[in-house]
C-alpha positions in Angstrom: 32.2 3.2 57.5 31.1 0.9 54.6 31.5 1.5 51.0 29.7 0.5 47.9 32.0 -0.5 45.1 30.3 -0.9 41.6 32.2 -2.9 38.7 30.0 -3.4 35.8 29.1 -1.7 32.2 26.5 0.4 31.1 23.8 -0.9 33.3 25.4 -0.4 36.7 26.5 3.0 35.2 23.0 4.1 34.7 23.0 4.6 30.7 20.1 5.3 28.6 19.1 6.3 25.1 16.9 9.3 25.0 14.7 9.0 21.8 13.8 12.8 22.2 17.7 14.0 22.0 18.8 11.0 20.0 21.8 10.3 22.1 22.6 8.3 25.4 22.4 9.7 28.8 22.7 9.0 32.4 19.8 8.3 34.6 19.7 8.8 38.5 20.4 6.3 41.0 19.3 6.6 44.4 22.7 5.7 46.0 23.1 9.0 47.8 20.3 7.8 50.4 22.8 5.6 51.5 24.9 8.2 52.9 22.4 8.6 55.5 23.0 5.0 56.8 27.0 5.6 56.8 27.6 3.8 53.3 29.5 5.7 51.0 29.7 4.7 47.0 32.3 4.3 44.1 31.2 3.6 40.7 33.7 2.2 38.6 31.4 0.9 35.9 31.6 2.2 32.3 29.7 1.9 29.0 31.1 -0.8 26.6 33.0 -2.8 29.3 33.4 -6.4 29.1 34.7 -8.6 32.1 38.3 -8.4 30.7 38.2 -4.7 31.4 36.1 -4.9 34.4 38.8 -7.3 35.9 41.7 -4.9 35.1 39.9 -2.0 36.9 38.9 -4.3 40.0 42.5 -5.6 40.3 43.5 -2.2 40.1 41.0 -1.2 42.7 41.9 -4.0 45.2 44.4 -1.8 47.0 41.5 0.0 48.4 39.1 -2.5 48.8 38.9 -4.1 52.7 36.5 -5.7 55.1 34.3 -2.5 54.7 33.8 -2.6 51.1 30.6 -4.1 49.6 31.5 -5.1 46.0 28.6 -5.7 43.5 30.1 -7.0 40.0 27.9 -7.3 36.9 28.9 -8.4 33.5 28.0 -10.4 30.4 25.8 -7.9 28.3 28.7 -6.6 26.0 30.5 -9.8 26.6 28.0 -11.8 24.5 27.4 -9.2 21.8 28.5 -9.9 18.3 30.0 -7.6 15.3 26.7 -6.8 13.8 28.4 -5.0 11.0 30.3 -8.4 10.1 27.4 -10.8 10.5 25.4 -8.4 8.3 28.2 -8.4 5.4 28.6 -12.1 5.6 25.2 -14.0 7.1 27.1 -17.4 6.4 30.1 -16.6 8.3 31.3 -18.1 11.6 31.5 -15.4 14.4 32.5 -15.6 18.0 31.1 -13.0 20.8 33.4 -10.3 22.2 33.9 -12.5 25.0 34.2 -16.3 24.4 32.4 -18.6 27.1 35.4 -20.0 28.2 37.2 -16.7 28.9 34.2 -15.1 30.3 34.0 -17.8 33.2 37.6 -17.7 33.5 38.0 -13.6 33.9 34.4 -13.6 36.0 35.9 -15.9 38.4 39.1 -14.2 38.9 37.3 -10.9 39.4 34.8 -12.5 42.1 37.9 -14.3 43.8 40.4 -11.1 43.8 37.7 -8.9 45.6 36.9 -11.6 48.1 40.6 -12.0 48.8 40.7 -8.2 50.0 38.2 -9.2 52.6 35.3 -7.5 50.7 31.6 -8.7 50.8 31.1 -9.7 47.2 27.7 -10.0 45.3 27.1 -10.8 41.7 24.0 -9.1 40.0 22.1 -10.7 37.0 21.9 -8.8 33.7 18.9 -6.9 32.9 16.4 -8.9 30.2 16.8 -7.3 26.7 13.8 -6.8 24.1 14.7 -8.9 21.4 12.1 -6.7 19.0 13.8 -3.4 20.0 17.2 -4.9 20.2 16.7 -6.4 16.7 15.6 -3.0 15.3 18.5 -1.3 16.9 21.6 -3.7 15.7 20.2 -4.0 12.0 20.2 0.2 11.4 22.1 0.7 8.5 22.6 -3.0 8.0 21.1 -5.8 6.2 18.4 -6.8 8.5 17.4 -10.2 6.8 21.2 -11.0 6.6 21.5 -10.8 10.8 18.2 -12.4 10.7 19.3 -15.4 8.8 22.3 -15.8 10.9 20.5 -15.7 14.1 17.9 -18.1 12.9 15.1 -15.7 15.0 15.2 -12.7 16.5 14.6 -14.5 19.8 17.7 -15.9 19.7 19.0 -12.5 20.8 17.3 -12.9 24.3 18.3 -16.7 24.5 21.9 -16.0 24.0 22.1 -13.1 26.5 20.4 -15.3 29.1 23.3 -18.0 28.3 25.6 -15.6 29.7 23.2 -14.8 32.4 23.5 -18.4 33.4 27.2 -18.4 33.0 27.5 -15.7 35.5 25.2 -17.6 38.2 27.3 -20.4 37.5 30.2 -18.7 39.0 27.9 -17.4 42.0 27.4 -21.0 42.9 31.1 -22.2 42.3 32.2 -19.6 44.6 29.2 -19.3 47.3 28.6 -15.5 46.0 25.1 -13.8 46.7 23.4 -12.7 43.8 21.4 -9.4 43.4 18.5 -10.5 40.9 18.1 -7.7 38.9 16.7 -9.7 36.0 13.9 -11.5 38.5 12.5 -8.3 39.3 12.2 -7.2 35.3 10.7 -10.3 34.5 7.9 -10.1 37.3 6.6 -7.3 35.0 4.4 -8.7 32.3 5.4 -5.7 30.0 9.2 -5.4 31.0 9.6 -4.2 27.8 8.2 -0.8 28.6 11.1 -0.8 31.3 13.8 -0.5 28.4 14.3 2.0 26.2 14.4 2.5 22.6 17.6 0.2 22.3 16.2 -2.4 23.7 19.2 -3.5 26.2 19.1 -0.2 28.6 16.6 0.4 31.1 14.5 3.7 31.3 14.5 6.0 34.4 11.7 3.5 35.7 13.9 0.4 34.8 16.9 2.2 36.7 14.6 2.6 39.7 14.2 -1.2 40.0 17.9 -1.7 39.4 19.0 0.8 42.1 16.4 -0.4 44.6 17.7 -4.2 44.2 21.1 -2.9 44.9 20.2 -0.7 47.7 18.3 -3.3 49.3 21.2 -5.9 49.3 23.7 -3.0 50.9 21.2 -2.4 53.4 21.0 -5.7 54.4 24.8 -6.4 54.4 25.3 -3.1 56.2 23.0 -4.5 59.0 24.6 -7.7 59.4 28.0 -5.8 59.6 27.1 -3.7 62.2 25.5 -6.7 64.2 28.8 -8.5 63.8 30.6 -5.5 65.1 28.3 -5.1 68.3 27.5 -8.9 68.9 
């Protein structure tokens, strides 16, 4: 039996912010439908994970991965983030993201390679695009908005910087010959993709997660069909 293994952050976990209850909660994924086709799943993703923590969890899980495993890896959303309280306090300062570019590339490459070395099928999921207006409002809560904006240059820099880390992940996909699950592209096809994001501007709503889940399930189903053909061919 094939098994889907998810390694990522809050996006693959299904986290959203409930404006009604003023707290984060989990949305539903349709992964259970995979059971009908002989595919189990295990979600190792957690809110706040960067690629460094993700690599640690993946390496611990490698003993259970094999040629029947389908690994989906998604990181970058937390890695590209900054300490906004520090920026707010010192808008002329020099700050680095939580994971620098070189470390991100190194750790992401190691994660993909380690998963592939187990014989597993591996895919890289692209980042859900953020909404810079919503996200700017979110990170400036209780902070000096003008200072953060002064440091950024303009709020659209938030989206451009996240796009840069998405591009870094795609670079690893090209270098390692790894398939890509283009979640980002599916969101951007929607002219009002911001409506698919919750109040914080970075986490999808349930409708947004329906897209995330559908993209991953489509990839898994295609992979499983090819696997069955190889076994019977």
